[in-house]
N, C-alpha and C positions, 0 to 999 in steps of 0.2 A: 504493500500500500504506500509506503514512504518513498518508493522509487517512481511513483507516477508523477507526471509533469504537474506543476502548480503555477498559480498566478504569480507573476513577478512583482516583488516589492520595489517600486522605483519612484513613486510620486511624492512630491514635496508640497508644502503649503500653497505656494503660488500656482502650481500646476493644478491642484484641486480647485482653487478659487477660479481659475480660467475655465476649467471644465464645467463648474457649476454655473458661472455667468454665461457660458456658451449655451448650455442647456436652457437657462432662463431666457436668454436673448434680450439684452437691454433694449433693442430696437422694437420690442413688443409694445412699448409705450405708444409708439406711433400706429402700430397695426390695430390697436384697440382704442385709439384716442376718441374717435367719434362716438362709439357706443358708450365708453366710460364717461365722456362729457355729458351725454344726455342723461345717463343714469344717475350721475352725481349733481345734476342741475347746474353744471358749470363749475362747481366748487372742487376742482381737481386736487388742490393742495391739501385741503382737509381730508378728502377721501383717501389720498395716498398715506397721509399721516395715520389715519385710523387703520388702514390695511397693514401698514408697517407694524404697528403695535400688536395687532392680532397675530401676524406671522412671527413676530419676535418671540412670543411666548412658546409657539410651536417649535421654532428653531432652537430655543433653549432646551426643550424636551428632547429633541433629536441629539443635541450636543451631550446631554446626560446619558442617553441610552447607548450612544456609540462608544462612550467611555466604559460602560458596563459590559457591552458585547461588541468588541471591535472586529466583526466579521461581516461578510457580505450577507444581505438579506433585508436590510432596512426594517420597515414597519412589521413585516412578517416575522423576523427574528425576535424583535423586541416584544411583540405581543405574545408570541409562542413561549418565550422564556419567562416573561414577567407575569403573565396572566394564565394562559392555558394553551396547550399545543393546538387543540382543535380550533379554538377561536383565532389563534395565530394563523392557521391555514386559511380561514375565511377572510381574514384581513389581507393576507398575501394574495388571495384569489382576487379580491376587490382591487388591490394595488396593481395587479397584473393588467387590469383595464387601462390604468394610467400609463404604465410603462410601455405596453405593447402597441398602444395607439398613438403615442407621442411621436414616434418616427413617421407615422403616416401623416400626421398634421404637418410636420416639417416638409415632407416630401410633396404633399399637395400644395402647400403654400409656395414652395419653390417652383413647382410646375406652373402655378397660376401667374406668378410674377414673370417667369421666363416667357410664358406665352404672351403676356402683355408687351414685353420687349420685342418678341419675334412672333407675330400673330400667325405666320405661315406654318409654324411647327405646333402640332396639337399638344395639349397638356399631358396626355398619356405617354408621349415620347420622352418628355422631361422626367416624368415619374420613373420610367424604366432606367434612364441614364443615371438619375440621382440614386436609385436603389443600388445599382451595381457599384457606383463609386463609394457609397457609404460602406458597403460590404468589404471592399478591398481595403479601405483605410483602417477599418476596425480589425480586420484579420492581421494586418502588418504588425499592430501592436499598440499598447496603451500610450507609449511615449509619443508616437506619431499623432494620436488623437489629442493628447495634451498640447502638442506643439501647434497644430492647426487651430485648436480652440483658442489658444493664447493670441494668435495673430488676429483672429476674427474679433475677439473681445476688445483688443486695442483699437482696431478700425472703428468699431461701434462707439467706443468711448470718445474717440477723436471726432467722429461726426456729431455726436451729442454736444461735445464742447464747442464745435464750430457753429452749430445751430444756436447755442446760447450766446456765443460771441456776436453773431449777426443781430440778435435781439438787443444785446447791450449797446451795440453800435447805433441801432435805431433810437434807443432811449437817449443816448449821448447827443445825437444829432437832432432830436426833437421830432423824429418821424413816427415815434410810438405814442400811445395814449398817455403813458406815464412819463413824468419828467424826472423821476428819481429811481434809483435802483432799490431803495428800501421803502417797503410799504407793509403795513399790517393787514391791509384789506384782504389778501388771499387767505389769511388765517381766521377771518371772521365769516360766519355763516350768512350774514345779512338777512335776507328774507327767504332764504331757501330752508325748508324744514330739515331737521336733523335726520328724520327718517329717510329722506331722499339721499342725503349724503352717505348714510350707512348702506343704503342699497348700492350706491356707486362703489363704496369700499368693498362690499361683498364681491362685486365683479372684478375689482382691481386686484383682489388677493391673488388671482390667477397669474398676474404679472410677476409674482415672486416665486412661482413654482420653478424648482430647479436646485434650490439649496438642499432639499432632501435627497435628491438623486445621488449626490456625492457620497452618501453613506454606503451605497452599493459597491464602492471601490475601496472599502476599508482594508481589504487584504492585498491591495496593490499599492498601499500607502505606507510610507516610512513612519514608524511610531503613530499609528492611527488614533490611539487614545488621546494624543495631544494635537495631532495635525488636523483631523477631521472636525472636531469642535471649533477650533480656531478658524478654520476655513468657512464653516457654516455661518458664523457671525460676520465675517468679513464679506461674504457673498451678499447676505441680507442687507447689511449697512451700506455697501457700495451701491447696490440697486436702489435702496431708498433715497440716498443722496442724489443719484441721477434722476429718478423719477420726480422727486419733489422740486429739484432745481428747474427742470423743464417746465413743470406745472406752474411754478412760481413766476418765471419770466414770461411765459405766454399769457398768464392770467393778468398780470399787471400791464402788459404791453398791448394786448388785443382783447380787452374785456367784451367787446361787442362782436367778436368773431362768430360768424354763422356759417353753416353748411347745409346742403340739401341731402347728401348721402353720407351716412356715418361710416360706411366702409372705406371711402376715399377722403375722409375729412382730413387726415393727417397730411396727405399729398397736397391738398388745398392750402393748409396751414404752412407747410414747408415752402411752397411756391410764394406765398404771401411774404414770408420772412426773407427768403434768399433768391427768389426769382427762378428762372429756368436752370441756372448753373447748380444751385443747391438742390433743386428737385430732381435733376438727373443723377447727382451724386447720391441722393437719398435712395433712389431705386437700386443703384449698384450695391450700396452698403446693405440694404435690406435683403437682397439676394444672397450676399455673402453670409449674413447673419443666419438666414434660414438654413443654409447649407450646413453650417457648423452646429446648429441646433440639432439637425438630423444626425450628425456624427455622434454628438454627446448622447442623444436619446437612444441610439443603437447600443452604445457602450453600456449605458445604465440597464437596459432591459436584458441584455445578454448576461450581465453579472448577476442580475436578479434570478434569471432562469438557472444559472449555475448554482446559486445557493439552494434553490428548490430541488435541483437534481442531486446535489450532494447530500441533502437531507432525506433523499428517496421519496420526496413528495411527488416529484416527477420521475420518470425512469432514469435511474442513476447513470447507466452506461452511456446514455445519449446526451443528457443535459450537464453532466459534470465532467465531460471530456475536455481536456486542455491539450492544445496542439504542442508537441514536444519542441518545435523550433520557435514558433511565434509566441508561445506562452499566453495564448488567448483562446477563449471558448469558441472555436471555429464552427462547430456544429450549430450552436445557439445562433451565431451570427448569420449562418445560411438559412436557418428556419425563420428568423425574424425578417430577413430579406424576402423570403418567399411570401410570408404573411403580409408584408408591406406592399406587395403588388395589388392588394385590395384598394390602394389609393387611386387605381384606375376606375374603380366602380362605385365608391362611396363619396359623400361630400364632407366638407369640413365640419358642418354642424353635427353630423353623426359621430365623427371622431372625437370632437370636443366633448360631446355628451358623455362618452365612455370615460374620458380622462377626468372630467369634473367629479363624477361620482367616486371613482377610484381614489383620487388624490385626497378629497375631504374625508372619506372613510378612514384612510390610513392615518391622516393627521390627527383625527379624533382619538384613535386608539394608541398612538405614540404618546400623546399627552396622558392618557389613562395608564399606560405602561410605567411611566415615571412614578406615579402614585403607588401602583402595585409593587414595583421593585424596591424602591427606596423607602417610601413611607410605611408600607405594610410589611413587606418581607424583611428588610434590613432595619426596620424600626428606627429610622432617623427622624426623631420627633422633637428635637430641641426647637426653641423659638425660631432660630434662623432656618433650620432644616425644614420646619413646617411651612415656612414661606416658600422655600426653594422647591420642596418635593410634594407639596399639597396645594398651596394657594396658586403659585404660578401655573402649574399644569392644569389645574381646574379652570382657571381663566381661559387658557388656551383651548381646552376641550369644549368648554361652553360656547365660546365664540365660533369655533370651526363647526361644532355640532349645529349651532344656529344657522350657519351658512348652508349646511346640508338641507335644512328644511326649506331654504329659499330656492332650491332647484325645482324645475317644473315637474309636473306629475309624470310625464312621459319618461323623463330622465330617471326618476325614482323607481318607476315600474321596471325599466330596463335593468337598473342596478339590482333590484330584488331578484329578478329573473336570473341574472348572472350569478348571484350568491346562491340561489337555489340549485343551479347546475353544479356549483362548487360543493355544496352540501352533499348532493347525491353522489358525486365523485369520491368524496371523503368517505361516505357510508359504504360504497361498494369496495373501496380500497381496504378499508378496515376489516371487511369480511374476507377478502381474498389473501391478505398478507398480515404479517406482524405489524402492530402499531408503530408508525414511524416516529411517534412521540418519544419512544424510548431512546432514540439516537441522540447523542449530545455532542455537538461540535463547538461548544462555547470556548474550549481551550485549544482549538486547532492551531497548530504552528505552521506557518507557511514559509518554506525554505527560501532563502535568497536565490536570485537568478544565477 
């Protein structure tokens, strides 16, 4: 068993941060701008602040659990070990919706943007090309993924900085509505009801998805107990600074900005700020960002499948296989690639529906896992520990659980149906073989490459 190939420990803090930001895709601010603006009643700064606070508590819970269990598996592993193996399986089954459909979202978005630039080439052609490239990049190895992600994130941050600089120039030259860079107006709700702002925050929470995905790479990270928690907080804070900065500058400079189509509202805004030059650059950067989001998404889902395979939740010989040369789960990569060809047949709304249910379910139970592991099992109940291991995760679980209830009825029905299939799979498996719950990999040692 010890002679089998294993994942290679090579990732450092900055590489994990780049992978998380690439999966998150900072440019997502622009892709959801119109919808988020409508949902929040134009109060984007407050909505992003509220969303950041909600995600911060969940990020804290992830940072605690990855220290307790620094192995691949994310919410599945945490719930399984902290609460109950069978509940852990169902959480992992729900999380699988998030991870396995995330590459499809990236691939579809890439195809749509490329088709916009090159109308003569159908979307499905770009879907096929993107799929093959993502597979090759991930097979070559995690270092190549981290390198590509780093370049993409730098490009996105540079564009966002350039966008803000254009607005600052307009303010300085008197071309914007505001005559000063400092204003409290964006932080005041004015006549917009707080219920509207919270609805906007609920939608905006999805702009932060990605920080959680880096926990699936714990076994490829140097000193994961220290590296992953640090990276999680850096990812969330960097994203919050970028999102709030863009919201602040646009809100004080163009308070009367209007649009007719929420889907292309960001393009209209960028063109208003920087003209044709900035809008052309915007499309280019958005395509690059979408590509690297796909790379990071495939990396995350294949490591998650690897964890399920090693636990024998899924067939072990297939899903826990590591290529002896590349040190990557090649079979998982090929299976995800094959599944992602569904991007030729489904729309973005369908894919997003699956991701939404899976992510929020996982977030809720990661928060509850902190309470179960630290407060109940380890009995860390001093005043400070009660705040850290009971109050904080309760706030996170309550907020994320509330967001779950805001999903539309069809989404909830699809989610329940998926969980039912998972329950039936678990029931049949438990009848046909020994319970996988007895296997324990919490102390697995991954050899150096």
